C-alpha positions as CSV (number, residue, x, y, z in Angstrom):
1,M,81.7,104.5,43.8
2,K,82.2,101.2,45.6
3,S,85.7,102.3,46.7
4,K,84.3,105.5,48.3
5,L,81.5,103.6,50.0
6,K,84.0,101.1,51.5
7,T,86.3,103.9,52.6
8,G,83.3,105.6,54.2
9,Y,82.3,102.4,56.1
10,L,85.8,101.9,57.2
11,L,86.0,105.5,58.6
12,I,82.7,105.0,60.4
13,I,84.0,101.8,62.0
14,L,87.3,103.3,63.0
15,Y,85.6,106.4,64.4
16,S,83.2,104.2,66.4
17,L,86.2,102.2,67.8
18,V,87.9,105.4,68.9
19,L,84.8,106.6,70.6
20,V,84.3,103.3,72.4
21,S,87.9,103.2,73.5
22,C,87.8,106.8,74.8
23,Y,84.6,106.0,76.8
24,S,86.2,102.8,78.3
25,V,89.2,104.9,79.6
26,K,86.9,107.5,81.1
27,K,84.8,104.8,82.7
28,T,87.8,103.0,84.2
29,V,89.2,106.3,85.5
30,E,85.8,107.2,87.2
31,K,85.4,103.7,88.7
32,S,88.9,103.7,90.2
33,K,89.1,107.4,91.1
34,L,89.2,107.0,94.9
35,N,92.3,104.8,95.0
36,S,94.1,105.8,91.7
37,E,94.2,109.4,93.0
38,K,96.5,108.2,95.8
39,I,99.2,107.4,93.2
40,N,101.8,109.9,92.5
41,W,101.3,110.1,88.7
42,P,103.8,112.1,86.6
43,A,102.1,114.9,84.7
44,N,102.4,113.1,81.3
45,Y,100.8,109.8,82.7
46,K,97.8,111.0,84.6
47,P,94.9,108.5,84.0
48,E,92.4,111.1,82.6
49,E,95.0,112.1,79.9
50,A,96.2,108.6,79.1
51,G,95.5,106.7,75.9
52,F,94.9,103.5,78.0
53,F,94.4,103.0,81.7
54,V,93.9,99.9,83.9
55,H,93.3,99.8,87.6
56,N,93.2,96.6,89.8
57,E,93.2,96.1,93.5
58,I,92.9,93.3,96.0
59,D,92.9,92.9,99.8
60,I,95.7,90.7,101.2
61,N,95.8,89.2,104.7
62,A,99.5,89.9,105.1
63,E,101.5,92.9,106.3
64,P,102.7,95.5,103.8
65,Q,106.3,94.5,104.3
66,A,105.6,90.9,103.5
67,V,103.9,91.8,100.2
68,W,106.6,94.3,99.4
69,D,109.4,91.8,99.9
70,I,107.7,89.5,97.4
71,L,107.0,92.3,94.9
72,I,110.5,93.7,94.7
73,K,112.0,90.3,93.9
74,A,111.5,91.0,90.2
75,E,113.7,88.1,88.9
76,D,111.3,85.7,90.7
77,W,108.1,87.0,89.1
78,P,108.2,84.4,86.3
79,K,108.1,81.7,88.9
80,W,104.7,82.7,90.1
81,Y,103.2,85.2,87.6
82,E,102.4,84.1,84.1
83,G,102.6,87.6,82.6
84,A,106.3,88.1,83.2
85,T,109.3,86.3,81.6
86,D,113.0,87.0,81.1
87,V,113.2,89.5,84.0
88,N,116.8,90.8,84.4
89,I,118.2,93.6,86.6
90,I,120.4,95.6,84.3
91,N,122.2,98.3,86.3
92,N,123.3,96.4,89.4
93,K,124.0,92.8,90.6
94,S,120.9,92.5,92.8
95,T,117.9,90.3,91.9
96,Q,115.6,92.8,93.6
97,L,114.2,96.2,92.5
98,G,115.6,99.3,94.2
99,D,115.6,103.0,93.7
100,K,116.4,103.8,90.1
101,T,116.8,100.2,89.1
102,I,116.7,99.5,85.4
103,F,115.4,96.1,84.3
104,S,114.4,94.3,81.2
105,W,111.5,91.9,80.9
106,K,108.9,90.5,78.5
107,T,105.2,91.0,79.2
108,M,102.1,90.7,76.9
109,G,104.4,89.5,74.1
110,Q,106.5,92.7,74.2
111,S,110.1,93.0,75.3
112,F,110.9,96.1,77.4
113,E,114.7,96.6,77.5
114,S,114.9,99.6,79.8
115,T,112.1,99.7,82.4
116,T,113.2,102.2,85.0
117,I,112.1,102.5,88.6
118,K,110.7,106.0,89.2
119,E,109.3,105.7,92.7
120,F,110.7,103.4,95.4
121,S,109.2,104.0,98.9
122,P,109.3,100.8,100.9
123,P,107.0,99.2,101.7
124,Y,104.2,101.3,100.2
125,R,105.0,102.7,96.8
126,L,106.7,101.3,93.7
127,S,106.4,102.7,90.2
128,W,108.2,102.2,86.9
129,E,108.3,103.7,83.4
130,A,108.6,101.4,80.4
131,T,109.2,102.6,76.9
132,K,109.3,100.9,73.6
133,N,109.1,102.2,70.0
134,N,105.3,102.6,69.9
135,I,104.4,102.5,73.5
136,K,105.1,104.3,76.7
137,G,103.7,103.1,80.0
138,Y,103.8,104.0,83.7
139,H,103.0,101.2,86.2
140,A,102.3,102.1,89.8
141,W,101.9,99.9,92.9
142,L,100.4,101.2,96.1
143,I,100.3,99.1,99.3
144,I,97.9,100.5,101.9
145,P,97.8,99.1,105.5
146,T,94.4,97.7,106.6
147,D,93.1,96.1,109.8
148,N,93.6,92.6,108.3
149,G,96.9,93.3,106.3
150,C,96.9,95.5,103.3
151,K,95.1,96.6,100.1
152,V,97.3,96.3,97.1
153,I,96.6,98.6,94.1
154,T,98.2,98.3,90.7
155,S,97.4,100.8,88.0
156,E,98.9,101.5,84.6
157,T,98.6,104.3,82.0
158,Q,99.9,104.1,78.5
159,H,100.4,106.2,75.4
160,G,101.4,105.3,71.8
161,F,100.2,103.5,68.7
162,L,100.4,100.1,70.2
163,T,98.3,101.4,73.1
164,F,95.5,102.3,70.7
165,M,95.7,98.9,69.0
166,Q,95.5,97.2,72.4
167,K,92.6,99.3,73.5
168,V,90.7,98.5,70.3
169,F,91.5,94.8,69.8
170,V,92.3,93.3,73.3
171,P,90.9,95.9,75.7
172,N,90.7,93.6,78.7
173,K,93.9,91.6,78.4
174,L,96.1,93.8,80.6
175,E,93.4,94.1,83.2
176,K,93.0,90.3,83.3
177,L,96.8,89.8,83.6
178,H,97.0,92.3,86.5
179,D,94.1,90.5,88.2
180,I,96.1,87.3,87.9
181,W,99.3,89.1,89.2
182,L,97.4,90.3,92.3
183,K,95.7,87.0,93.0
184,E,99.1,85.2,92.8
185,L,100.7,87.9,94.9
186,K,97.9,87.4,97.5
187,K,98.3,83.6,97.5
188,K,102.1,83.8,97.8
189,A,102.0,86.4,100.6
190,E,99.3,84.6,102.6
191,N,101.0,81.2,102.2
192,E,104.3,82.5,103.4
193,I,102.6,83.7,106.6
194,K,101.3,80.2,107.2
195,E,104.7,78.6,106.8
């Protein structure tokens, strides 16, 4: 009897976690709808159908090209962004991202060996797909010109078992890391203008 009761409680807790995580994805999609709809999402990565979705944006007082030039220097990310380590371009000798570039890197404690650029439209659009055994993700960057420089949007959708675990146990970690990435990108771009 105690075993059935424990199993019942466990199922209720698990079901509650699933409901809360589904609600959080829906809430994030609704909050970011205006700008996330400007991203060219592949059919299997649309935010409203994703297991996990994060959206971050920031205004930067620098021209889109200046921000772009920093962003595509992937092998330099670890120098200024704490969420990236061991970034290596695999399929060419460049240290910068380009159309169809394949790169490896570590982020959030996970190694991604074949992250592939899917959209490369300088200086406004950059997207990549990253796959690992239990996770598939699509990360998009959008740089929109403004009167004072540009708005930079970064959004990511994910599918897979690790995605579910992340959503339940560390739901804000990726969003916080992306906030740090954007703040550091802003600082770097605006400082380079001053120099």
